[in-house]
A tleap script that builds the chain and sets N, CA, C and O, in Angstrom:
source leaprc.protein.ff14SB
mol = sequence {
  NMET PRO VAL VAL ARG VAL ARG ASN ALA ASP
  ALA ALA LEU GLY LEU VAL ASP ARG LEU ALA
  THR ALA CYS LEU ASP VAL ILE GLU ILE THR
  THR THR ILE ASP GLY TRP ASP HIE VAL LEU
  ARG THR THR ALA GLU THR ARG PRO ASP ILE
  CYS PHE GLY ALA GLY PRO VAL THR THR PRO
  ARG LEU ALA ARG GLN ALA VAL ALA ALA GLY
  ALA ARG PHE CYS VAL SER PRO CYS LEU VAL
  PRO ASP VAL ARG ALA GLU LEU SER VAL THR
  GLY THR PRO LEU ILE GLU GLY GLY THR THR
  PRO THR GLU VAL LEU GLY ALA ALA GLN ARG
  SER ASP SER ALA ALA ARG LYS LEU PHE ALA
  GLY THR ASP GLY PRO SER THR SER PRO ALA
  CTHR
}
set mol.1.N position { 12.108 -38.974 -1.411 }
set mol.1.CA position { 11.463 -40.257 -1.275 }
set mol.1.C position { 10.342 -40.331 -2.308 }
set mol.1.O position { 9.490 -39.444 -2.364 }
set mol.2.N position { 10.339 -41.371 -3.116 }
set mol.2.CA position { 9.248 -41.518 -4.077 }
set mol.2.C position { 7.946 -41.888 -3.376 }
set mol.2.O position { 7.930 -42.646 -2.406 }
set mol.3.N position { 6.863 -41.332 -3.893 }
set mol.3.CA position { 5.529 -41.617 -3.380 }
set mol.3.C position { 4.741 -42.287 -4.500 }
set mol.3.O position { 4.566 -41.714 -5.576 }
set mol.4.N position { 4.269 -43.502 -4.240 }
set mol.4.CA position { 3.501 -44.241 -5.227 }
set mol.4.C position { 2.032 -43.866 -5.069 }
set mol.4.O position { 1.383 -44.217 -4.084 }
set mol.5.N position { 1.528 -43.143 -6.065 }
set mol.5.CA position { 0.126 -42.725 -6.057 }
set mol.5.C position { -0.447 -42.990 -7.450 }
set mol.5.O position { -0.274 -42.195 -8.374 }
set mol.6.N position { -1.114 -44.098 -7.571 }
set mol.6.CA position { -1.739 -44.516 -8.824 }
set mol.6.C position { -3.153 -45.010 -8.499 }
set mol.6.O position { -3.560 -45.010 -7.337 }
set mol.7.N position { -3.890 -45.426 -9.515 }
set mol.7.CA position { -5.296 -45.786 -9.306 }
set mol.7.C position { -5.526 -47.146 -8.662 }
set mol.7.O position { -6.461 -47.304 -7.877 }
set mol.8.N position { -4.690 -48.128 -8.979 }
set mol.8.CA position { -4.999 -49.477 -8.493 }
set mol.8.C position { -3.745 -50.234 -8.086 }
set mol.8.O position { -2.617 -49.800 -8.324 }
set mol.9.N position { -3.984 -51.376 -7.465 }
set mol.9.CA position { -2.897 -52.174 -6.905 }
set mol.9.C position { -1.931 -52.679 -7.974 }
set mol.9.O position { -0.719 -52.666 -7.761 }
set mol.10.N position { -2.448 -53.122 -9.120 }
set mol.10.CA position { -1.569 -53.642 -10.172 }
set mol.10.C position { -0.598 -52.571 -10.666 }
set mol.10.O position { 0.590 -52.834 -10.846 }
set mol.11.N position { -1.109 -51.379 -10.879 }
set mol.11.CA position { -0.244 -50.282 -11.323 }
set mol.11.C position { 0.782 -49.943 -10.243 }
set mol.11.O position { 1.937 -49.648 -10.550 }
set mol.12.N position { 0.360 -49.986 -8.989 }
set mol.12.CA position { 1.275 -49.687 -7.882 }
set mol.12.C position { 2.394 -50.718 -7.795 }
set mol.12.O position { 3.561 -50.364 -7.620 }
set mol.13.N position { 2.036 -51.986 -7.918 }
set mol.13.CA position { 3.054 -53.039 -7.854 }
set mol.13.C position { 4.060 -52.899 -9.000 }
set mol.13.O position { 5.256 -53.110 -8.799 }
set mol.14.N position { 3.590 -52.550 -10.184 }
set mol.14.CA position { 4.494 -52.331 -11.309 }
set mol.14.C position { 5.424 -51.163 -11.076 }
set mol.14.O position { 6.612 -51.230 -11.393 }
set mol.15.N position { 4.884 -50.089 -10.520 }
set mol.15.CA position { 5.713 -48.911 -10.238 }
set mol.15.C position { 6.747 -49.218 -9.161 }
set mol.15.O position { 7.896 -48.787 -9.264 }
set mol.16.N position { 6.350 -49.955 -8.134 }
set mol.16.CA position { 7.303 -50.345 -7.090 }
set mol.16.C position { 8.440 -51.161 -7.697 }
set mol.16.O position { 9.600 -50.960 -7.337 }
set mol.17.N position { 8.131 -52.063 -8.599 }
set mol.17.CA position { 9.181 -52.847 -9.273 }
set mol.17.C position { 10.170 -51.937 -9.992 }
set mol.17.O position { 11.381 -52.141 -9.905 }
set mol.18.N position { 9.661 -50.938 -10.699 }
set mol.18.CA position { 10.552 -50.008 -11.418 }
set mol.18.C position { 11.401 -49.193 -10.451 }
set mol.18.O position { 12.584 -48.965 -10.702 }
set mol.19.N position { 10.802 -48.751 -9.344 }
set mol.19.CA position { 11.558 -47.985 -8.350 }
set mol.19.C position { 12.639 -48.847 -7.702 }
set mol.19.O position { 13.752 -48.379 -7.460 }
set mol.20.N position { 12.311 -50.101 -7.422 }
set mol.20.CA position { 13.289 -51.017 -6.831 }
set mol.20.C position { 14.434 -51.275 -7.805 }
set mol.20.O position { 15.592 -51.352 -7.394 }
set mol.21.N position { 14.120 -51.407 -9.079 }
set mol.21.CA position { 15.144 -51.608 -10.104 }
set mol.21.C position { 16.095 -50.408 -10.157 }
set mol.21.O position { 17.276 -50.550 -10.474 }
set mol.22.N position { 15.561 -49.235 -9.843 }
set mol.22.CA position { 16.374 -48.015 -9.827 }
set mol.22.C position { 17.137 -47.860 -8.510 }
set mol.22.O position { 17.765 -46.828 -8.273 }
set mol.23.N position { 17.085 -48.885 -7.655 }
set mol.23.CA position { 17.808 -48.930 -6.373 }
set mol.23.C position { 17.300 -47.913 -5.351 }
set mol.23.O position { 18.062 -47.473 -4.491 }
set mol.24.N position { 16.042 -47.543 -5.432 }
set mol.24.CA position { 15.453 -46.682 -4.409 }
set mol.24.C position { 15.037 -47.567 -3.244 }
set mol.24.O position { 14.363 -48.578 -3.438 }
set mol.25.N position { 15.436 -47.191 -2.038 }
set mol.25.CA position { 15.222 -48.102 -0.914 }
set mol.25.C position { 14.268 -47.574 0.160 }
set mol.25.O position { 14.119 -48.197 1.211 }
set mol.26.N position { 13.625 -46.437 -0.091 }
set mol.26.CA position { 12.585 -45.915 0.796 }
set mol.26.C position { 11.443 -45.462 -0.103 }
set mol.26.O position { 11.637 -44.606 -0.967 }
set mol.27.N position { 10.249 -46.030 0.093 }
set mol.27.CA position { 9.116 -45.752 -0.782 }
set mol.27.C position { 7.848 -45.615 0.058 }
set mol.27.O position { 7.587 -46.427 0.946 }
set mol.28.N position { 7.071 -44.584 -0.233 }
set mol.28.CA position { 5.767 -44.405 0.407 }
set mol.28.C position { 4.676 -44.916 -0.523 }
set mol.28.O position { 4.651 -44.581 -1.708 }
set mol.29.N position { 3.769 -45.734 0.023 }
set mol.29.CA position { 2.597 -46.220 -0.694 }
set mol.29.C position { 1.398 -45.419 -0.190 }
set mol.29.O position { 1.150 -45.381 1.015 }
set mol.30.N position { 0.654 -44.782 -1.089 }
set mol.30.CA position { -0.464 -43.958 -0.630 }
set mol.30.C position { -1.687 -44.791 -0.295 }
set mol.30.O position { -1.990 -45.783 -0.958 }
set mol.31.N position { -2.373 -44.368 0.738 }
set mol.31.CA position { -3.576 -45.061 1.194 }
set mol.31.C position { -4.777 -44.738 0.317 }
set mol.31.O position { -5.880 -45.213 0.587 }
set mol.32.N position { -4.584 -43.944 -0.722 }
set mol.32.CA position { -5.657 -43.626 -1.662 }
set mol.32.C position { -5.737 -44.646 -2.797 }
set mol.32.O position { -6.683 -44.613 -3.583 }
set mol.33.N position { -4.766 -45.547 -2.895 }
set mol.33.CA position { -4.763 -46.593 -3.928 }
set mol.33.C position { -5.774 -47.665 -3.538 }
set mol.33.O position { -5.788 -48.123 -2.396 }
set mol.34.N position { -6.618 -48.065 -4.483 }
set mol.34.CA position { -7.496 -49.207 -4.223 }
set mol.34.C position { -6.618 -50.427 -3.950 }
set mol.34.O position { -5.822 -50.826 -4.800 }
set mol.35.N position { -6.763 -51.007 -2.783 }
set mol.35.CA position { -5.955 -52.163 -2.410 }
set mol.35.C position { -4.578 -51.797 -1.879 }
set mol.35.O position { -3.650 -52.600 -1.966 }
set mol.36.N position { -4.433 -50.590 -1.329 }
set mol.36.CA position { -3.124 -50.127 -0.850 }
set mol.36.C position { -2.525 -51.069 0.190 }
set mol.36.O position { -1.315 -51.296 0.193 }
set mol.37.N position { -3.358 -51.618 1.069 }
set mol.37.CA position { -2.817 -52.494 2.111 }
set mol.37.C position { -2.282 -53.797 1.505 }
set mol.37.O position { -1.308 -54.355 2.008 }
set mol.38.N position { -2.906 -54.280 0.439 }
set mol.38.CA position { -2.391 -55.452 -0.277 }
set mol.38.C position { -1.038 -55.115 -0.911 }
set mol.38.O position { -0.100 -55.908 -0.837 }
set mol.39.N position { -0.942 -53.944 -1.528 }
set mol.39.CA position { 0.321 -53.507 -2.147 }
set mol.39.C position { 1.416 -53.445 -1.092 }
set mol.39.O position { 2.519 -53.949 -1.301 }
set mol.40.N position { 1.109 -52.830 0.032 }
set mol.40.CA position { 2.100 -52.680 1.106 }
set mol.40.C position { 2.515 -54.041 1.654 }
set mol.40.O position { 3.704 -54.300 1.840 }
set mol.41.N position { 1.555 -54.897 1.908 }
set mol.41.CA position { 1.854 -56.229 2.455 }
set mol.41.C position { 2.708 -57.034 1.473 }
set mol.41.O position { 3.703 -57.644 1.864 }
set mol.42.N position { 2.317 -57.032 0.211 }
set mol.42.CA position { 3.031 -57.797 -0.818 }
set mol.42.C position { 4.459 -57.293 -0.981 }
set mol.42.O position { 5.403 -58.083 -1.004 }
set mol.43.N position { 4.616 -55.986 -1.094 }
set mol.43.CA position { 5.951 -55.433 -1.323 }
set mol.43.C position { 6.836 -55.572 -0.090 }
set mol.43.O position { 8.035 -55.824 -0.215 }
set mol.44.N position { 6.261 -55.410 1.098 }
set mol.44.CA position { 7.053 -55.562 2.322 }
set mol.44.C position { 7.558 -56.997 2.476 }
set mol.44.O position { 8.669 -57.225 2.956 }
set mol.45.N position { 6.737 -57.955 2.067 }
set mol.45.CA position { 7.137 -59.363 2.168 }
set mol.45.C position { 8.142 -59.763 1.096 }
set mol.45.O position { 9.068 -60.525 1.371 }
set mol.46.N position { 7.970 -59.258 -0.120 }
set mol.46.CA position { 8.830 -59.687 -1.225 }
set mol.46.C position { 10.096 -58.857 -1.359 }
set mol.46.O position { 11.047 -59.279 -2.017 }
set mol.47.N position { 10.121 -57.688 -0.746 }
set mol.47.CA position { 11.299 -56.812 -0.846 }
set mol.47.C position { 11.681 -56.280 0.547 }
set mol.47.O position { 11.538 -55.088 0.819 }
set mol.48.N position { 12.163 -57.164 1.418 }
set mol.48.CA position { 12.484 -56.736 2.788 }
set mol.48.C position { 13.634 -55.744 2.865 }
set mol.48.O position { 13.839 -55.120 3.907 }
set mol.49.N position { 14.391 -55.586 1.777 }
set mol.49.CA position { 15.502 -54.642 1.760 }
set mol.49.C position { 15.039 -53.204 1.517 }
set mol.49.O position { 15.840 -52.274 1.610 }
set mol.50.N position { 13.760 -53.017 1.209 }
set mol.50.CA position { 13.223 -51.677 0.964 }
set mol.50.C position { 12.372 -51.265 2.150 }
set mol.50.O position { 11.598 -52.066 2.675 }
set mol.51.N position { 12.512 -50.036 2.566 }
set mol.51.CA position { 11.737 -49.474 3.674 }
set mol.51.C position { 10.454 -48.869 3.095 }
set mol.51.O position { 10.482 -47.815 2.460 }
set mol.52.N position { 9.332 -49.555 3.324 }
set mol.52.CA position { 8.045 -49.094 2.817 }
set mol.52.C position { 7.257 -48.404 3.915 }
set mol.52.O position { 7.229 -48.852 5.061 }
set mol.53.N position { 6.614 -47.300 3.540 }
set mol.53.CA position { 5.752 -46.581 4.460 }
set mol.53.C position { 4.402 -46.330 3.832 }
set mol.53.O position { 4.192 -46.616 2.653 }
set mol.54.N position { 3.476 -45.789 4.625 }
set mol.54.CA position { 2.123 -45.512 4.165 }
set mol.54.C position { 1.743 -44.078 4.477 }
set mol.54.O position { 2.141 -43.521 5.499 }
set mol.55.N position { 0.968 -43.492 3.581 }
set mol.55.CA position { 0.473 -42.149 3.817 }
set mol.55.C position { -0.571 -41.774 2.770 }
set mol.55.O position { -0.573 -42.395 1.707 }
set mol.56.N position { -1.416 -40.852 2.981 }
set mol.56.CA position { -1.566 -40.180 4.266 }
set mol.56.C position { -2.273 -41.063 5.295 }
set mol.56.O position { -3.252 -41.745 4.993 }
set mol.57.N position { -1.755 -41.026 6.492 }
set mol.57.CA position { -2.345 -41.749 7.612 }
set mol.57.C position { -2.856 -40.688 8.583 }
set mol.57.O position { -2.079 -40.019 9.265 }
set mol.58.N position { -4.169 -40.553 8.628 }
set mol.58.CA position { -4.772 -39.471 9.410 }
set mol.58.C position { -5.695 -39.947 10.524 }
set mol.58.O position { -6.265 -39.133 11.250 }
set mol.59.N position { -5.843 -41.259 10.662 }
set mol.59.CA position { -6.688 -41.803 11.730 }
set mol.59.C position { -5.967 -42.971 12.400 }
set mol.59.O position { -5.128 -43.621 11.776 }
set mol.60.N position { -6.283 -43.237 13.645 }
set mol.60.CA position { -5.696 -44.408 14.310 }
set mol.60.C position { -6.012 -45.712 13.576 }
set mol.60.O position { -5.171 -46.610 13.535 }
set mol.61.N position { -7.207 -45.832 12.998 }
set mol.61.CA position { -7.572 -47.036 12.255 }
set mol.61.C position { -6.634 -47.246 11.072 }
set mol.61.O position { -6.156 -48.359 10.851 }
set mol.62.N position { -6.364 -46.183 10.305 }
set mol.62.CA position { -5.423 -46.287 9.187 }
set mol.62.C position { -4.029 -46.631 9.684 }
set mol.62.O position { -3.306 -47.387 9.035 }
set mol.63.N position { -3.650 -46.084 10.825 }
set mol.63.CA position { -2.328 -46.379 11.393 }
set mol.63.C position { -2.206 -47.870 11.717 }
set mol.63.O position { -1.193 -48.496 11.406 }
set mol.64.N position { -3.238 -48.432 12.339 }
set mol.64.CA position { -3.215 -49.862 12.653 }
set mol.64.C position { -3.159 -50.706 11.385 }
set mol.64.O position { -2.412 -51.682 11.324 }
set mol.65.N position { -3.945 -50.335 10.370 }
set mol.65.CA position { -3.928 -51.062 9.100 }
set mol.65.C position { -2.551 -51.003 8.455 }
set mol.65.O position { -2.052 -52.009 7.951 }
set mol.66.N position { -1.941 -49.827 8.473 }
set mol.66.CA position { -0.634 -49.656 7.841 }
set mol.66.C position { 0.420 -50.518 8.524 }
set mol.66.O position { 1.202 -51.191 7.853 }
set mol.67.N position { 0.446 -50.500 9.834 }
set mol.67.CA position { 1.429 -51.301 10.569 }
set mol.67.C position { 1.176 -52.788 10.336 }
set mol.67.O position { 2.120 -53.556 10.147 }
set mol.68.N position { -0.084 -53.195 10.348 }
set mol.68.CA position { -0.422 -54.604 10.115 }
set mol.68.C position { 0.002 -55.050 8.712 }
set mol.68.O position { 0.350 -56.213 8.503 }
set mol.69.N position { -0.030 -54.114 7.749 }
set mol.69.CA position { 0.350 -54.442 6.371 }
set mol.69.C position { 1.860 -54.390 6.152 }
set mol.69.O position { 2.343 -54.768 5.085 }
set mol.70.N position { 2.606 -53.926 7.152 }
set mol.70.CA position { 4.060 -53.933 7.031 }
set mol.70.C position { 4.724 -52.575 6.888 }
set mol.70.O position { 5.915 -52.505 6.584 }
set mol.71.N position { 3.980 -51.493 7.101 }
set mol.71.CA position { 4.586 -50.158 7.009 }
set mol.71.C position { 5.651 -49.990 8.080 }
set mol.71.O position { 5.436 -50.331 9.243 }
set mol.72.N position { 6.797 -49.462 7.680 }
set mol.72.CA position { 7.876 -49.198 8.627 }
set mol.72.C position { 7.908 -47.730 9.031 }
set mol.72.O position { 8.696 -47.340 9.893 }
set mol.73.N position { 7.051 -46.911 8.410 }
set mol.73.CA position { 6.835 -45.522 8.811 }
set mol.73.C position { 5.492 -45.092 8.252 }
set mol.73.O position { 4.958 -45.724 7.340 }
set mol.74.N position { 4.948 -44.017 8.798 }
set mol.74.CA position { 3.697 -43.447 8.301 }
set mol.74.C position { 3.896 -41.954 8.071 }
set mol.74.O position { 4.758 -41.321 8.681 }
set mol.75.N position { 3.078 -41.410 7.180 }
set mol.75.CA position { 3.169 -40.000 6.802 }
set mol.75.C position { 1.783 -39.382 6.902 }
set mol.75.O position { 0.789 -40.005 6.528 }
set mol.76.N position { 1.720 -38.158 7.407 }
set mol.76.CA position { 0.468 -37.413 7.471 }
set mol.76.C position { 0.716 -35.992 6.961 }
set mol.76.O position { 1.785 -35.431 7.200 }
set mol.77.N position { -0.257 -35.407 6.264 }
set mol.77.CA position { -0.084 -34.038 5.783 }
set mol.77.C position { -0.328 -32.991 6.865 }
set mol.77.O position { -0.149 -31.797 6.624 }
set mol.78.N position { -0.738 -33.431 8.060 }
set mol.78.CA position { -1.063 -32.495 9.135 }
set mol.78.C position { -0.684 -33.124 10.476 }
set mol.78.O position { -0.278 -34.284 10.542 }
set mol.79.N position { -0.823 -32.339 11.535 }
set mol.79.CA position { -0.560 -32.853 12.872 }
set mol.79.C position { -1.703 -33.782 13.281 }
set mol.79.O position { -2.874 -33.417 13.181 }
set mol.80.N position { -1.361 -34.969 13.736 }
set mol.80.CA position { -2.363 -35.993 14.075 }
set mol.80.C position { -2.003 -36.646 15.414 }
set mol.80.O position { -1.421 -37.731 15.443 }
set mol.81.N position { -2.348 -35.989 16.506 }
set mol.81.CA position { -1.982 -36.517 17.831 }
set mol.81.C position { -2.489 -37.939 18.094 }
set mol.81.O position { -1.781 -38.734 18.712 }
set mol.82.N position { -3.700 -38.272 17.635 }
set mol.82.CA position { -4.231 -39.618 17.866 }
set mol.82.C position { -3.425 -40.675 17.114 }
set mol.82.O position { -3.197 -41.771 17.626 }
set mol.83.N position { -3.000 -40.344 15.904 }
set mol.83.CA position { -2.176 -41.272 15.117 }
set mol.83.C position { -0.808 -41.417 15.774 }
set mol.83.O position { -0.276 -42.521 15.888 }
set mol.84.N position { -0.244 -40.287 16.205 }
set mol.84.CA position { 1.056 -40.320 16.872 }
set mol.84.C position { 1.010 -41.235 18.090 }
set mol.84.O position { 1.929 -42.022 18.317 }
set mol.85.N position { -0.065 -41.130 18.874 }
set mol.85.CA position { -0.207 -41.974 20.067 }
set mol.85.C position { -0.328 -43.444 19.677 }
set mol.85.O position { 0.287 -44.308 20.303 }
set mol.86.N position { -1.113 -43.726 18.654 }
set mol.86.CA position { -1.285 -45.107 18.186 }
set mol.86.C position { 0.041 -45.700 17.730 }
set mol.86.O position { 0.369 -46.834 18.079 }
set mol.87.N position { 0.803 -44.940 16.953 }
set mol.87.CA position { 2.062 -45.450 16.414 }
set mol.87.C position { 3.162 -45.538 17.467 }
set mol.87.O position { 4.075 -46.355 17.340 }
set mol.88.N position { 3.086 -44.714 18.494 }
set mol.88.CA position { 4.127 -44.758 19.526 }
set mol.88.C position { 4.131 -46.100 20.247 }
set mol.88.O position { 5.170 -46.542 20.737 }
set mol.89.N position { 2.977 -46.745 20.313 }
set mol.89.CA position { 2.872 -48.060 20.946 }
set mol.89.C position { 3.680 -49.099 20.167 }
set mol.89.O position { 4.267 -50.005 20.758 }
set mol.90.N position { 3.708 -48.963 18.848 }
set mol.90.CA position { 4.411 -49.933 18.002 }
set mol.90.C position { 5.841 -49.508 17.678 }
set mol.90.O position { 6.622 -50.298 17.147 }
set mol.91.N position { 6.182 -48.269 17.996 }
set mol.91.CA position { 7.513 -47.763 17.664 }
set mol.91.C position { 7.664 -47.386 16.197 }
set mol.91.O position { 8.781 -47.227 15.705 }
set mol.92.N position { 6.545 -47.243 15.501 }
set mol.92.CA position { 6.580 -46.885 14.080 }
set mol.92.C position { 6.732 -45.380 13.932 }
set mol.92.O position { 5.923 -44.629 14.477 }
set mol.93.N position { 7.757 -44.914 13.203 }
set mol.93.CA position { 7.948 -43.470 13.029 }
set mol.93.C position { 6.802 -42.827 12.246 }
set mol.93.O position { 6.189 -43.451 11.380 }
set mol.94.N position { 6.534 -41.572 12.573 }
set mol.94.CA position { 5.510 -40.775 11.902 }
set mol.94.C position { 6.147 -39.499 11.382 }
set mol.94.O position { 6.850 -38.803 12.114 }
set mol.95.N position { 5.899 -39.195 10.112 }
set mol.95.CA position { 6.337 -37.931 9.517 }
set mol.95.C position { 5.089 -37.078 9.363 }
set mol.95.O position { 4.229 -37.368 8.532 }
set mol.96.N position { 4.992 -36.022 10.167 }
set mol.96.CA position { 3.835 -35.132 10.112 }
set mol.96.C position { 4.165 -33.907 9.271 }
set mol.96.O position { 5.311 -33.459 9.236 }
set mol.97.N position { 3.164 -33.373 8.599 }
set mol.97.CA position { 3.357 -32.198 7.766 }
set mol.97.C position { 2.616 -31.001 8.318 }
set mol.97.O position { 1.766 -31.122 9.200 }
set mol.98.N position { 2.953 -29.851 7.783 }
set mol.98.CA position { 2.277 -28.625 8.163 }
set mol.98.C position { 2.533 -27.553 7.132 }
set mol.98.O position { 3.463 -27.654 6.332 }
set mol.99.N position { 1.706 -26.528 7.151 }
set mol.99.CA position { 1.878 -25.429 6.208 }
set mol.99.C position { 2.350 -24.150 6.880 }
set mol.99.O position { 2.842 -23.241 6.211 }
set mol.100.N position { 2.206 -24.073 8.185 }
set mol.100.CA position { 2.651 -22.875 8.895 }
set mol.100.C position { 3.894 -23.207 9.713 }
set mol.100.O position { 4.123 -24.365 10.061 }
set mol.101.N position { 4.692 -22.193 10.017 }
set mol.101.CA position { 5.862 -22.457 10.867 }
set mol.101.C position { 5.479 -23.076 12.209 }
set mol.101.O position { 6.212 -23.920 12.723 }
set mol.102.N position { 4.357 -22.679 12.779 }
set mol.102.CA position { 3.918 -23.230 14.055 }
set mol.102.C position { 3.640 -24.723 13.941 }
set mol.102.O position { 4.028 -25.498 14.816 }
set mol.103.N position { 2.960 -25.133 12.851 }
set mol.103.CA position { 2.665 -26.552 12.664 }
set mol.103.C position { 3.943 -27.361 12.463 }
set mol.103.O position { 4.109 -28.424 13.062 }
set mol.104.N position { 4.836 -26.863 11.629 }
set mol.104.CA position { 6.071 -27.590 11.347 }
set mol.104.C position { 6.928 -27.670 12.602 }
set mol.104.O position { 7.462 -28.732 12.920 }
set mol.105.N position { 7.064 -26.556 13.318 }
set mol.105.CA position { 7.847 -26.561 14.552 }
set mol.105.C position { 7.219 -27.494 15.583 }
set mol.105.O position { 7.929 -28.206 16.294 }
set mol.106.N position { 5.887 -27.492 15.663 }
set mol.106.CA position { 5.205 -28.383 16.600 }
set mol.106.C position { 5.509 -29.841 16.325 }
set mol.106.O position { 5.726 -30.619 17.254 }
set mol.107.N position { 5.527 -30.214 15.060 }
set mol.107.CA position { 5.847 -31.601 14.699 }
set mol.107.C position { 7.328 -31.890 14.911 }
set mol.107.O position { 7.686 -32.957 15.410 }
set mol.108.N position { 8.183 -30.959 14.541 }
set mol.108.CA position { 9.631 -31.179 14.621 }
set mol.108.C position { 10.115 -31.279 16.070 }
set mol.108.O position { 11.127 -31.928 16.334 }
set mol.109.N position { 9.417 -30.655 17.000 }
set mol.109.CA position { 9.855 -30.675 18.401 }
set mol.109.C position { 9.551 -31.990 19.104 }
set mol.109.O position { 10.052 -32.232 20.202 }
set mol.110.N position { 8.754 -32.824 18.502 }
set mol.110.CA position { 8.440 -34.113 19.111 }
set mol.110.C position { 9.562 -35.098 18.816 }
set mol.110.O position { 10.041 -35.195 17.686 }
set mol.111.N position { 9.964 -35.813 19.829 }
set mol.111.CA position { 11.056 -36.769 19.634 }
set mol.111.C position { 10.590 -38.017 18.890 }
set mol.111.O position { 11.407 -38.777 18.371 }
set mol.112.N position { 9.261 -38.228 18.839 }
set mol.112.CA position { 8.747 -39.445 18.215 }
set mol.112.C position { 8.212 -39.214 16.802 }
set mol.112.O position { 7.555 -40.094 16.246 }
set mol.113.N position { 8.481 -38.053 16.215 }
set mol.113.CA position { 8.026 -37.823 14.850 }
set mol.113.C position { 8.991 -36.883 14.143 }
set mol.113.O position { 9.852 -36.261 14.765 }
set mol.114.N position { 8.826 -36.796 12.845 }
set mol.114.CA position { 9.602 -35.876 12.026 }
set mol.114.C position { 8.610 -34.904 11.404 }
set mol.114.O position { 7.398 -35.086 11.520 }
set mol.115.N position { 9.119 -33.883 10.750 }
set mol.115.CA position { 8.242 -32.873 10.161 }
set mol.115.C position { 8.633 -32.607 8.727 }
set mol.115.O position { 9.780 -32.811 8.328 }
set mol.116.N position { 7.665 -32.150 7.962 }
set mol.116.CA position { 7.932 -31.698 6.604 }
set mol.116.C position { 7.062 -30.496 6.332 }
set mol.116.O position { 5.947 -30.402 6.846 }
set mol.117.N position { 7.556 -29.586 5.537 }
set mol.117.CA position { 6.838 -28.373 5.177 }
set mol.117.C position { 6.092 -28.625 3.880 }
set mol.117.O position { 6.676 -29.095 2.903 }
set mol.118.N position { 4.804 -28.315 3.868 }
set mol.118.CA position { 3.997 -28.460 2.667 }
set mol.118.C position { 3.845 -27.083 2.031 }
set mol.118.O position { 3.529 -26.107 2.713 }
set mol.119.N position { 4.069 -27.011 0.741 }
set mol.119.CA position { 3.963 -25.756 0.008 }
set mol.119.C position { 2.777 -25.837 -0.937 }
set mol.119.O position { 2.638 -26.812 -1.675 }
set mol.120.N position { 1.928 -24.829 -0.923 }
set mol.120.CA position { 0.796 -24.798 -1.852 }
set mol.120.C position { 1.204 -24.022 -3.088 }
set mol.120.O position { 1.730 -22.913 -2.992 }
set mol.121.N position { 0.960 -24.608 -4.247 }
set mol.121.CA position { 1.249 -23.954 -5.514 }
set mol.121.C position { 0.000 -23.920 -6.358 }
set mol.121.O position { -1.080 -24.285 -5.893 }
set mol.122.N position { 0.135 -23.492 -7.576 }
set mol.122.CA position { -1.020 -23.408 -8.452 }
set mol.122.C position { -1.548 -24.779 -8.844 }
set mol.122.O position { -2.710 -24.910 -9.231 }
set mol.123.N position { -0.707 -25.799 -8.747 }
set mol.123.CA position { -1.153 -27.149 -9.099 }
set mol.123.C position { -1.323 -28.034 -7.870 }
set mol.123.O position { -1.297 -29.259 -7.986 }
set mol.124.N position { -1.496 -27.435 -6.695 }
set mol.124.CA position { -1.719 -28.186 -5.475 }
set mol.124.C position { -0.494 -28.215 -4.595 }
set mol.124.O position { 0.549 -27.677 -4.968 }
set mol.125.N position { -0.599 -28.834 -3.429 }
set mol.125.CA position { 0.521 -28.853 -2.503 }
set mol.125.C position { 1.672 -29.726 -2.990 }
set mol.125.O position { 1.470 -30.738 -3.661 }
set mol.126.N position { 2.857 -29.317 -2.641 }
set mol.126.CA position { 4.046 -30.128 -2.850 }
set mol.126.C position { 4.793 -30.158 -1.527 }
set mol.126.O position { 4.439 -29.434 -0.596 }
set mol.127.N position { 5.809 -30.977 -1.440 }
set mol.127.CA position { 6.503 -31.081 -0.159 }
set mol.127.C position { 7.981 -30.818 -0.328 }
set mol.127.O position { 8.561 -30.982 -1.401 }
set mol.128.N position { 8.557 -30.406 0.767 }
set mol.128.CA position { 9.998 -30.176 0.835 }
set mol.128.C position { 10.409 -30.464 2.263 }
set mol.128.O position { 9.626 -30.209 3.178 }
set mol.129.N position { 11.604 -30.985 2.492 }
set mol.129.CA position { 12.012 -31.270 3.865 }
set mol.129.C position { 12.029 -30.003 4.721 }
set mol.129.O position { 12.491 -28.954 4.271 }
set mol.130.N position { 11.540 -30.095 5.922 }
set mol.130.CA position { 11.577 -28.976 6.858 }
set mol.130.C position { 12.990 -28.840 7.414 }
set mol.130.O position { 13.684 -29.835 7.624 }
set mol.131.N position { 13.393 -27.644 7.640 }
set mol.131.CA position { 14.711 -27.414 8.217 }
set mol.131.C position { 14.590 -26.747 9.553 }
set mol.131.O position { 15.601 -26.471 10.199 }
savepdb mol mol.pdb
quit
């Protein structure tokens, strides 16, 4: 899944256009982009055929903002019980991450979320699907 992480909303919207042209239909918009909620709202409205999500979502407030902006899923780099509870009310899926087997297994065992394994490398964390 491509993750859009750029400095501003204009750059994000341009990147989303390129990803859509490449027929990618699941895209995460990062909450670190200035104006991320505008990007999510705009893209969700103009491209209903693409499944847009938001991440990292680590607080209930961010979860509410993401859902209000049109996120169809949320992503967190860690276990976030408060976010999980907030999103369960709306039925919005949550993909939680972890670095230890205990964290990944804890997330994967929940029926209302998915899990991903985060790997730390010399250039920072990267992700890979948990098995």
